[in-house]
C-alpha positions as CSV (number, residue, x, y, z in Angstrom):
1,M,-88.1,-90.4,134.8
2,S,-90.2,-87.3,134.4
3,V,-88.6,-83.9,134.2
4,R,-90.2,-82.3,137.3
5,P,-89.1,-84.8,139.9
6,L,-85.6,-84.8,138.6
7,A,-85.6,-81.0,138.6
8,L,-86.8,-80.9,142.2
9,R,-84.2,-83.5,143.3
10,S,-81.5,-81.5,141.5
11,L,-82.5,-78.3,143.3
12,A,-82.6,-80.1,146.7
13,A,-79.2,-81.8,146.1
14,A,-77.7,-78.4,145.2
15,S,-79.1,-76.9,148.4
16,G,-77.3,-79.6,150.4
17,V,-74.0,-78.3,149.0
18,V,-74.9,-74.7,149.9
19,V,-75.9,-75.6,153.4
20,D,-72.7,-77.6,153.9
21,R,-70.6,-74.7,152.8
22,A,-72.5,-72.4,155.1
23,L,-72.8,-74.6,158.2
24,G,-70.2,-77.4,157.9
25,E,-70.9,-80.8,159.4
26,P,-74.3,-81.4,161.0
27,P,-74.2,-81.0,164.8
28,L,-75.3,-84.5,165.4
29,R,-73.6,-86.8,168.0
30,P,-72.7,-89.3,166.9
31,H,-72.4,-88.2,163.3
32,P,-74.5,-90.4,161.0
33,V,-71.4,-91.6,159.2
34,S,-69.6,-92.5,162.4
35,A,-72.7,-94.4,163.6
36,F,-72.8,-96.2,160.3
37,G,-69.1,-97.1,160.7
38,T,-69.8,-98.5,164.2
39,A,-72.7,-100.6,162.9
40,M,-70.6,-102.0,160.0
41,R,-67.7,-102.9,162.4
42,A,-70.3,-105.0,164.3
43,V,-71.4,-106.6,161.1
44,E,-67.8,-107.4,160.2
45,A,-67.2,-108.9,163.6
46,R,-70.1,-111.4,162.9
47,L,-69.5,-112.0,159.2
48,Y,-65.7,-111.8,158.6
49,A,-64.1,-114.7,156.7
50,D,-61.2,-114.5,154.3
51,C,-63.5,-114.9,151.2
52,R,-65.3,-112.7,148.7
53,A,-68.7,-114.2,149.4
54,R,-68.8,-113.0,153.0
55,G,-67.4,-109.6,151.9
56,A,-70.2,-109.3,149.3
57,V,-72.8,-109.9,152.0
58,H,-71.0,-107.2,154.1
59,A,-71.3,-104.8,151.1
60,V,-75.0,-105.5,150.6
61,V,-75.8,-105.0,154.2
62,G,-74.0,-101.7,154.2
63,L,-75.7,-100.5,151.1
64,G,-79.0,-101.5,152.5
65,L,-78.4,-99.5,155.6
66,G,-77.5,-96.4,153.6
67,L,-80.6,-96.8,151.3
68,G,-82.8,-97.4,154.3
69,A,-81.5,-94.3,156.1
70,G,-82.2,-92.3,153.0
71,R,-85.7,-93.6,152.8
72,A,-86.3,-92.8,156.5
73,I,-85.1,-89.3,156.1
74,G,-87.1,-88.7,153.0
75,S,-85.7,-85.3,152.2
76,T,-83.1,-85.1,149.4
77,A,-81.8,-81.8,150.7
78,V,-81.2,-83.1,154.3
79,A,-79.7,-86.4,153.1
80,T,-77.4,-84.6,150.7
81,Y,-76.3,-82.2,153.4
82,V,-75.5,-85.1,155.7
83,A,-73.6,-86.9,152.9
84,V,-71.6,-84.0,151.7
85,A,-68.4,-82.9,153.6
86,G,-66.8,-80.2,151.5
87,R,-66.4,-77.7,154.2
88,A,-64.9,-80.2,156.6
89,L,-62.5,-81.3,153.9
90,A,-61.4,-77.8,153.3
91,E,-60.9,-77.1,157.0
92,A,-58.8,-80.2,157.5
93,A,-56.6,-79.4,154.6
94,T,-56.2,-75.8,155.7
95,T,-55.2,-76.9,159.2
96,V,-52.3,-79.0,157.7
97,A,-51.3,-76.1,155.4
98,T,-51.2,-73.8,158.4
99,A,-48.9,-76.1,160.3
100,L,-46.6,-76.4,157.2
101,D,-46.6,-72.6,156.8
102,A,-45.5,-72.2,160.4
103,G,-42.6,-74.7,159.9
104,D,-44.2,-77.3,162.3
105,L,-43.7,-80.5,160.3
106,E,-44.5,-82.7,163.2
107,A,-47.8,-81.0,163.7
108,A,-48.6,-81.4,160.0
109,R,-47.7,-85.1,160.2
110,R,-50.0,-85.6,163.2
111,L,-52.9,-83.9,161.4
112,L,-52.4,-85.7,158.1
113,P,-54.3,-89.0,159.1
114,G,-57.5,-86.9,159.3
115,L,-57.2,-86.6,155.5
116,V,-55.4,-89.7,154.2
117,G,-54.7,-93.3,155.2
118,R,-51.0,-93.3,154.4
119,E,-48.3,-93.4,157.1
120,P,-47.2,-89.8,157.9
121,D,-44.0,-90.7,159.8
122,G,-40.9,-89.8,157.8
123,L,-42.7,-87.6,155.2
124,D,-41.1,-84.3,154.4
125,A,-43.0,-81.1,153.9
126,G,-43.4,-81.7,150.2
127,E,-44.7,-85.2,150.6
128,V,-47.2,-84.0,153.2
129,A,-48.3,-81.3,150.8
130,R,-48.7,-83.9,148.0
131,A,-50.8,-86.1,150.2
132,V,-53.1,-83.2,151.1
133,V,-53.6,-82.1,147.5
134,E,-54.2,-85.7,146.4
135,S,-56.8,-86.1,149.2
136,L,-58.5,-82.9,148.1
137,A,-58.8,-84.2,144.6
138,D,-60.1,-87.6,145.6
139,N,-62.5,-86.3,148.2
140,T,-63.9,-83.7,145.9
141,V,-65.4,-86.7,144.1
142,D,-66.1,-88.8,147.2
143,A,-67.4,-86.1,149.6
144,V,-68.9,-83.6,147.2
145,V,-69.7,-84.4,143.6
146,A,-70.7,-88.1,144.0
147,P,-73.2,-87.7,146.8
148,V,-74.7,-84.6,145.2
149,L,-75.1,-86.3,141.8
150,W,-76.5,-89.5,143.4
151,G,-78.9,-87.3,145.4
152,A,-80.1,-85.6,142.2
153,V,-80.6,-88.9,140.4
154,A,-82.0,-91.1,143.2
155,G,-83.0,-88.7,146.0
156,A,-82.2,-89.2,149.6
157,P,-81.5,-92.9,149.3
158,G,-79.1,-92.1,146.5
159,A,-77.1,-89.6,148.5
160,L,-76.9,-91.8,151.6
161,G,-76.5,-95.0,149.7
162,Y,-73.5,-93.6,148.0
163,R,-72.0,-92.3,151.2
164,A,-72.5,-95.8,152.7
165,V,-70.7,-97.4,149.7
166,N,-67.8,-94.9,150.0
167,T,-67.5,-95.5,153.7
168,L,-67.4,-99.3,153.2
169,D,-64.6,-98.8,150.7
170,A,-62.6,-96.7,153.2
171,M,-63.2,-99.3,155.9
172,V,-62.5,-102.6,154.1
173,G,-61.8,-101.8,150.5
174,H,-58.0,-101.4,150.7
175,R,-55.5,-104.0,149.6
176,S,-54.3,-105.3,153.0
177,D,-53.9,-109.0,153.7
178,R,-57.1,-109.0,155.8
179,Y,-59.3,-107.3,153.3
180,R,-57.9,-108.4,149.9
181,R,-60.8,-110.8,149.5
182,Y,-63.3,-109.7,152.1
183,G,-63.1,-106.1,150.9
184,W,-63.2,-106.9,147.2
185,A,-67.0,-106.3,146.7
186,S,-67.0,-103.1,148.6
187,A,-64.1,-101.8,146.6
188,R,-65.7,-102.7,143.3
189,L,-69.0,-101.3,144.3
190,D,-67.3,-98.0,145.2
191,D,-65.5,-98.0,141.8
192,L,-68.8,-98.4,140.0
193,A,-70.7,-95.8,142.1
194,G,-67.9,-93.3,141.6
195,W,-67.1,-93.8,137.9
196,A,-69.5,-91.1,136.5
197,P,-69.0,-88.6,139.4
198,A,-65.1,-88.8,138.9
199,R,-65.5,-87.9,135.3
200,A,-68.0,-85.2,136.0
201,T,-65.5,-83.8,138.5
202,A,-62.9,-83.6,135.7
203,V,-65.4,-81.7,133.6
204,L,-66.1,-79.3,136.4
205,V,-62.4,-78.8,137.1
206,A,-61.9,-77.8,133.5
207,A,-64.9,-75.5,133.6
208,A,-63.7,-73.9,136.9
209,R,-60.2,-73.3,135.4
210,P,-60.9,-72.7,131.7
211,S,-57.4,-71.6,130.9
212,A,-56.2,-75.1,131.9
213,A,-59.0,-77.0,130.3
214,G,-56.8,-78.4,127.5
215,A,-54.2,-79.6,130.0
216,V,-56.9,-81.2,132.1
217,W,-58.3,-83.1,129.1
218,R,-54.9,-84.4,128.2
219,A,-54.0,-85.4,131.7
220,V,-57.2,-87.3,132.2
221,R,-57.0,-89.0,128.8
222,H,-53.3,-89.9,128.8
223,E,-52.1,-90.0,132.4
224,A,-55.1,-91.1,134.6
225,P,-55.4,-94.6,133.1
226,A,-52.0,-95.6,134.6
227,H,-53.3,-95.0,138.1
228,P,-54.4,-98.1,140.1
229,S,-57.8,-96.5,140.9
230,P,-60.1,-95.9,137.9
231,N,-61.6,-92.9,139.7
232,A,-58.9,-91.4,141.9
233,G,-56.6,-91.3,138.9
234,V,-59.1,-89.1,137.0
235,A,-59.6,-86.7,139.9
236,E,-55.8,-86.4,140.7
237,A,-54.9,-85.9,137.0
238,A,-57.5,-83.2,136.6
239,F,-56.4,-81.3,139.8
240,A,-52.7,-81.7,138.9
241,A,-53.3,-80.2,135.4
242,A,-55.5,-77.4,136.7
243,L,-53.0,-76.5,139.4
244,G,-49.9,-76.9,137.2
245,V,-48.3,-79.3,139.7
246,R,-47.1,-82.9,139.7
247,L,-48.7,-85.6,141.9
248,G,-48.0,-89.3,142.4
249,G,-45.1,-91.1,144.0
250,T,-44.6,-93.7,146.7
251,N,-47.2,-94.1,149.5
252,C,-47.0,-96.3,152.6
253,Y,-50.1,-97.7,154.2
254,G,-49.6,-99.7,157.4
255,G,-46.4,-101.4,156.2
256,R,-47.8,-101.8,152.6
257,T,-46.0,-99.7,149.9
258,E,-47.7,-98.5,146.7
259,R,-46.0,-96.7,143.9
260,R,-48.3,-94.3,142.1
261,P,-47.5,-93.0,138.6
262,S,-46.9,-89.3,138.2
263,V,-49.7,-87.1,136.9
264,G,-49.3,-83.5,135.9
265,T,-46.2,-82.0,134.3
266,G,-45.4,-79.1,136.7
267,P,-43.2,-79.0,139.8
268,A,-44.0,-81.3,142.7
269,A,-46.8,-80.0,144.9
270,A,-45.8,-77.8,147.7
271,A,-47.4,-76.3,150.8
272,A,-48.4,-73.2,148.9
273,D,-50.5,-75.3,146.5
274,I,-52.8,-76.6,149.3
275,G,-54.7,-73.3,149.5
276,R,-55.1,-73.3,145.7
277,A,-56.4,-76.9,145.8
278,V,-58.8,-76.0,148.5
279,R,-60.2,-73.1,146.4
280,L,-60.4,-75.3,143.3
281,S,-62.4,-77.9,145.3
282,A,-64.7,-75.2,146.6
283,D,-65.2,-73.8,143.1
284,V,-66.1,-77.3,141.8
285,G,-68.7,-77.7,144.5
286,A,-70.1,-74.2,143.8
287,L,-70.2,-74.8,140.0
288,L,-71.9,-78.2,140.5
289,A,-74.6,-76.6,142.7
290,A,-75.1,-73.7,140.3
291,T,-75.4,-76.1,137.3
292,L,-77.9,-78.3,139.1
293,A,-80.0,-75.4,140.3
294,G,-79.9,-73.8,136.8
295,G,-80.9,-77.1,135.2
296,A,-83.7,-77.5,137.7
297,V,-85.1,-74.1,136.9
298,V,-85.0,-74.8,133.1
299,G,-86.2,-78.3,133.5
300,G,-89.1,-77.2,135.8
301,R,-90.5,-75.1,132.9
302,W,-90.8,-78.2,130.7
303,R,-93.1,-80.2,132.9
């Protein structure tokens, strides 16, 4: 891999973050991710069986669609912009925070499924706030850092290939009876694709909040491993330490209950922490873009 192509891809990927922050989601109907989801539901309807082999084929087909779309687009900047959703994430979280600030818990519960897959019914304001902060941490990896890094490394196919993998995980990678075996390959592929970006996110969180860097390091090293997800645990531990809050607890997903270990040593996350988490997520994206752009400028001189 020569320096100049990597520098150019890094600069293009960084520009995708900037455009997303300025313009938000691309004005395409249907949105490419929505179109991909529709296509993969059709694939599932043809392929589904309660076994890992069929699920592996499903994952390969989805990855192939993402890589093919990236090749068709050709532009790393455009593909990264399509794959990144940092501004939409911030807007969705802020909408829930606004409802909580107004004392409208029912509205906050109605809005929550736009961010997380857990059941909102019965959640109090604190649990809604925790869900939003956890989603901001997880999706800073999934919707910002990972597609940008994959765009920098592998160009447009990397950015959209990763977004396809992450979407597959969201669709079939959860531990329900239907997808326990069929979704196994998609879930493991997402774990693999997100491993390095999750740890890069923790480094960026520490750099964005240097006064909490030591706490971030300790939380990622000692608390994240107990989380059932090898990547979400890292992101949530880093955010919890940087924000000085405690995350984790009992989550319900369509009748299925999961108990997540606590990360962070501060008080439980509250509505007031959502805005702080939104700013942290935005700062991580900005720092990532600046780092890639700076690296591209320096790398471009060594061609």
